[in-house]
N, C-alpha and C positions, 0 to 999 in steps of 0.2 A: 017269557023272560025269566022268571023265577024258576021255572022248570029246568032250565039249562044250568043254573048254578047248583042246584041240588044234585043234578045228574053228575056233575064234575066233582062234587065234594064227596060223593059216595065212594068212588074208586080210591080216592086218596086215603080215606079212613080205613078202607079194607086193606090197603097196602101197608099201612102202619101197624095194623094188628097182626098181619102175617109176619112182619119182621120181628115183632116182639115175641111171638110164639116160637119162632126159629131160634131166637137167642136163648129162651128158657130151655128149649130142648138141648141145646148145645152144652149148657152148663150142667144139666142133670144127667147127660149121657156119659157114662164112664168110658165108653169105647171111643168116644170122639177124640180126634187128634187135637193136641194142644195148639192153641193159636200161635202162629209164628211170631217170634220176637226178634227184634233187631240185635244182631251179634255185636258184642262189645269188641272194641279194637284189640283188647288184650287176649280175648278168646280165640281170635283168629290166629294167633301165634302158637297156640297149644300150650301155654303156660298159665299157671295159677295167677289170676289177676290180683289176688291178695298177697302173693309172695313178694317180698322185697328183694331187690337186686343185691347179691352178695359180692362185695368187692374182692377182686382177685389180687394176689400178691405175686409179683414176678420172682422167679427163682434166682438166687444169687449166682453171679457169673464167677466160676472158679478161677478164671484167668485174670480176674481183676483183683489187685491188691489194694488194701486200704491201709494207709499210713496210721500207725498207732497214735493215739492222742497223747500229746506231750504236755506236761504241766508248763505253764508259762514261766519263763525264766525272768528273774529280776535283774535288771541292769544295775550294777553297783554304781553308787554315786561317783561322779568324777572328782578326783582329788585336785584341789587347787595347787598348782605348781608353786613350790616355795622358792623364793629368790635365793640363788646361791651366790655366795660371796667369792669373787674371783680371787685366786691366790695372789699374794703379793709377788711381783716379779723379782726374781733373784738375779743378781748381776755379779760378775766376777770383778773384784776390785782391780783397778789398774796397778801396774807395778809401781811401788813407792807409796801407795795409798793405804797399805795395811789392810785390815778387814778380817772376817771370820776365816779360820783355817779350813772349814768345810767347804768354802765357796771356791776354792781353787786347789789344784794339786800341789803337793809339797815340792819345794825347790831348795835343795840343800845349799847352805853357804859354802863357797869354795875359797881357795886362796886368792882367786881373782876378785872376789866380792868384798873381802874384809881385811882389816888391819889387825894384827895380833900383837899384844903387849903382855910381858910377864913382869910382875912387880912384887916387891916385898910388902908385907902388912905387919903392923905391930901386934895385932891380935887376930886370931890365936897365934901362938908361937909356932915356929917350924912350918909355916905355910907360905905359899906363893898365891897370888891372884892372877888368873889368866883373863884377859879382856879381849873380846873381838868386837869390832865396830864395822857396820856395813858402810863401805865407802863407794859402793857401786850405785847405779841408777835404778836398780830393781829390788823388789822385796825378796828376801831369802830366809831360810829356816835353819836355825842352829839345832841340828838333829843329834839326839843322844848325848854322848860324852866324847870329848876329844881323846884321841890316842896320843899319849905323851911319853916321850923318851928324853934322854939327856946325852949330850956329846955324841959318842959313838955306840951307844947302847943299841942292841938289836931287838930287844923285846920291850913292848910298852909296859908302863906301870899298871897296877891294879886299879879297877874302876869301883868306886863306892856305890853299890847298887841302892843303898838306902837313900841316896840323894836324888833318885829319879823323880822328876816333876810330874804333875798331873797332865800337863799339856806341853806341846812343842813350843819353843820360844821362836816367834816370828819377828824378823828384823826388817823394818822399813829402812830406807836410806838414812844414815846418821844415827840409828839406834844401836845399842850394844847388848851383849850377853856376857855372863860371867861364869867361871868355874874356879874352884879352889884346888890347890895341889898340896897335899900333905907330904912334907919332905922326908921325914924320918918316922919310923914306927918303933914299937916296943920289941926288944929282942925276944926271941922264942924261948930262950933258956939261959941259965948262967954261963957266961963265958962264950956265948955264941957270937960268931963274927957276922956282922950285918953288912959288911962290904961297903961302908960309907966312903964317900969321896966328895970333893968339891968340884962343881961343874961350871962350865962357861956358857953353854947353850941349852936351849930348851926346844925340842922338836914337837910341833903340834900338828897332828893329822886331823884335819876337819872332816875329811872323808877318806875312804880307803886309798884313793889315788890323788889326794890333794893335801900337801903338807907345806907348812911354813916353819922355818927355823929362826928363832929370835934370841937375842942375848939374854942370859940369865943375870939377875941382879948379883952384884959383887959379893963373894963369900957364900954363895948358895951351896949348902951341904945336903946331900941326899944319901939314902941307903936303900936296902932291899924292902923296907916297909913303906916306901913312897906309894901314894895313891892319888887319884883325881876324881872330882865329882862330875855330875852331869851339868850341862849348861843351864843357868838360871836367869830369870828376868832381872833380879836384883842382886847386887854384890853381897848385901847382908845375908841373903838366903844361901848363897854359895859358901860363905865363910862359916856357916854352922856345922860344916862337915870337916 
């Protein structure tokens, strides 16, 4: 029984010694081929396993345009709407109500609208006062100065331009306007005939085609120096000329 165990142990020890000898010979033999090693997965691709992958940049597409960068624009603050005041409505005054001359077109007073009176005044001397009163139902305007003549005279007397008022005299129904008539003037020279005469009628042209003839005060004497003023709002203003 003991013999069998020894017999089996001897071959095993001999086998281990042979394997150790073989290993020593392999390490000391320079001609021996190197032991095969397992290939790295990276070596199988033929690339350096230590090399890092280099990122690639795609070439720009020449057909593609890139919008230039624009600076952000600032939106101006909104202004608060200011309340506007509605203009006051303008209205044209009804006839007979008077009102601003600019609010309606001028309407000249005619013979059908007014009554005309020629009267004497105590001062200044050698003057007559002409009065027109609106007897119609509509407002009218005493425009300019009347064209005045006497009896059968063909030409009107002179107009005193210095008496021109700043505004047209507007007459509502019942209102009056005034003009003064200078009856005689200073002679132009010694012995000059001024062709004076006593007249009975006074012709008053309110417009070029509207005339009224009224009686002259008794004893009215006129000559070539006669003149008339513009229509005035007040009698005192007319008699200053």
